[in-house]
C-alpha positions, -999 to +999 in steps of 0.1 A: -054-426+198-033-394+192-019-376+223-043-347+222-074-372+220-094-388+246-092-425+249-116-449+234-127-476+256-135-513+253-151-532+283-152-569+288-167-573+321-194-598+328-207-581+363-233-556+351-231-533+379-192-535+379-194-529+341-219-500+346-198-484+369-168-484+350-183-476+315-205-449+333-181-430+350-156-431+320-183-417+298-193-388+322-156-380+316-158-376+281-141-409+269-158-430+243-170-463+250-171-480+218-177-517+225-190-536+255-185-573+252-207-597+269-183-625+265-151-636+253-161-648+219-177-616+213-147-596+222-124-615+201-148-614+170-149-574+175-114-568+177-107-591+146-135-571+125-123-540+141-083-542+141-077-503+133-100-492+161-088-517+186-050-506+183-061-473+191-081-484+225-079-491+261-095-525+267-109-529+304-117-563+312-123-588+344-115-626+344-151-629+352-157-629+316-176-662+302-148-680+280-117-662+291-084-677+301-050-663+311-034-675+280-062-667+255-062-632+271-026-626+266-031-634+230-056-611+225-039-581+241-016-576+212-048-563+191-053-532+214-030-504+226-036-507+262-053-530+287-063-530+324-081-557+343-102-554+375-111-583+399-126-588+432-097-614+445-063-610+428-050-640+444-071-662+425-064-646+392-025-642+391-022-653+356-035-621+341-014-591+337-024-556+344-047-566+371-062-547+399-089-547+425-119-531+416-120-494+423-143-483+451-155-451+439-154-430+405-124-411+417-103-441+424-112-454+390-104-421+370-071-417+388-062-453+378-069-453+347-057-419+343-025-427+354-023-458+330-031-438+298-001-416+308+025-442+314+033-475+297+030-491+334+001-489+355+002-473+388-004-502+413-012-478+443-027-444+435-016-432+470+025-440+467+035-405+460+023-394+493+042-423+512+073-408+530+063-375+517+070-349+545+063-318+526+028-300+520+024-294+484+004-266+470-005-265+433-014-229+419-034-230+384-048-202+368-083-198+355-074-179+324-049-158+317-032-129+334-044-138+370-013-130+389-009-166+394+027-168+391+031-135+412+010-154+439+027-185+438+065-167+440+053-147+471+036-173+488+068-194+486+086-165+501+060-162+528+063-197+536+102-197+538+100-166+561+079-190+584+111-210+586+099-237+565+121-250+539+100-243+508+107-251+471+090-230+442+089-251+411+080-234+378+056-258+359+040-235+334+054-251+304+038-226+282+052-195+298+077-202+322+083-168+342+095-173+378+133-168+366+122-140+346+107-123+375+136-127+395+160-119+367+177-151+371+194-176+348+206-213+353+184-219+382+190-257+379+219-275+397+231-310+404+203-311+433+178-301+407+168-266+425+187-234+434+188-219+467+179-182+463+172-169+499+172-187+533+150-216+534+137-206+498+148-227+468+137-226+428+132-251+402+120-252+368+105-284+351+116-290+315+109-316+289+132-340+303+121-336+338+087-340+329+091-376+319+102-383+352+080-364+371+069-388+398+103-396+406+113-357+408+082-350+432+092-378+454+127-364+457+114-327+462+087-341+486+114-354+510+137-327+510+113-298+518+084-288+543+065-270+513+066-271+477+046-245+457+040-256+421+030-227+394+013-250+370+000-218+351-034-219+330-056-248+336-081-241+306-089-275+287-083-292+318-104-324+310-081-330+276-048-323+296-056-349+322-061-378+297-035-370+272+002-382+272+020-348+261+050-340+284+032-305+288+003-321+306+021-341+335+026-317+358-008-306+357-022-343+361+002-352+391-011-320+406-046-330+403-039-363+417-016-358+446-012-322+453-023-314+491-040-283+478-048-273+446-056-235+445-071-216+414-066-183+408-091-158+392-094-122+382-127-104+388-133-084+355-156-096+327-131-119+308-120-134+338-152-140+350-162-155+320-130-180+321-137-188+356-172-201+347-155-222+320-132-237+345-156-245+371-177-260+343-148-283+335-144-291+370-177-303+377-174-329+350-136-340+361-127-362+388-099-345+407-085-362+440-066-330+453-084-308+475-097-276+459-095-237+467-101-205+451-085-173+449-101-141+437-071-117+429-071-082+421-106-076+439-119-038+437-127-021+465-160-006+476-195-018+462-177-028+428-155-053+450-187-066+469-202-073+436-171-091+421-168-112+450-205-122+449-200-134+415-172-153+424-186-170+453-218-179+435-193-197+408-171-217+430-196-225+460-209-256+441-178-272+439-176-272+477-137-259+477-118-262+512-110-225+512-124-195+491-101-164+494-098-130+481-068-104+475-072-068+470-059-051+442-026-036+449-009-025+414+016-003+430+036-031+450+033-057+421+049-030+398+076-023+422+084-058+427+085-065+391+109-035+384+132-046+414+130-083+404+121-092+439+092-100+463+062-081+477+076-082+516+109-068+499+096-038+483+066-033+504+061-051+536+028-033+546+012-035+513-025-051+511-014-078+487+017-088+507-002-088+540-030-111+523-006-137+510+012-137+544-021-149+559-023-176+536+009-186+543+005-187+580-028-209+575-009-234+552+019-243+577-001-248+608 
């Protein structure tokens, strides 16, 4: 299983209902179920005859499998790349490693398995990132390119800080980090992991080294700030990114699992509408734990803007987002902010875009 491929899965679960739930859910996510063992002997035989395939596979098993015992299973696990077990009663099956309670719904299953594929150790509690976290985390992704995602992330963080909320803006757009460039800043890292740039506002940038410890970093950030705004950049190819193990996917995956708000920004032109349709189609087939919201940026005025918004609503409403917002086109303010390496509130406090983002900030910090 290479880093860019979806995982292949072998199931070894006797309970037909549980096995059907696991296999069906993973298949719907685009994962290949290459073998479904009915008993331990058939599993052992398949792995022996298909050793190269087995070494690239994820084995999902249950202690209810006929003929299984913990010692036999331990010996067999060297034949597969990774394994995870599900059982109704963990206390009765303490001899098995990587054993977890049967997930209650598809989202729990996908989150658990997804986290296991990304890391050598299986996450034992899918909600531990929120435990003790004081911050409200908003991840902002882009449905394509040039949607203004970074501009919105930067200015939303500024508006939250103006509301006297300690706010951290994280540049996690690994393909094209832009926050430091927009602010004409260098060396934004410090011993704390972030740099203070204004009262109540700090920025951080996730590098490859930081991406390997993303859960520890987010736990640290979450305990320190009232709000954390994450610019994750384009989310095209979302399904593959949520299952691969490349460092460039870690922040997107964490955001889809644990952000308090996953905000997706789209633009209204022909190409933007096309890419929004692609992204919404992917999301329909992908389990995402974080609540979704959508933002149409650069909406035109008049009848044209009404048509743009109508198409936008038709595309996103089936996903039942928490909120749907629009921001009017305001190129003068954006250009002025870029020229002065500053934020919208600093160059045009009364601008339409600044007012729209300030309104979103007021809604988020209530």
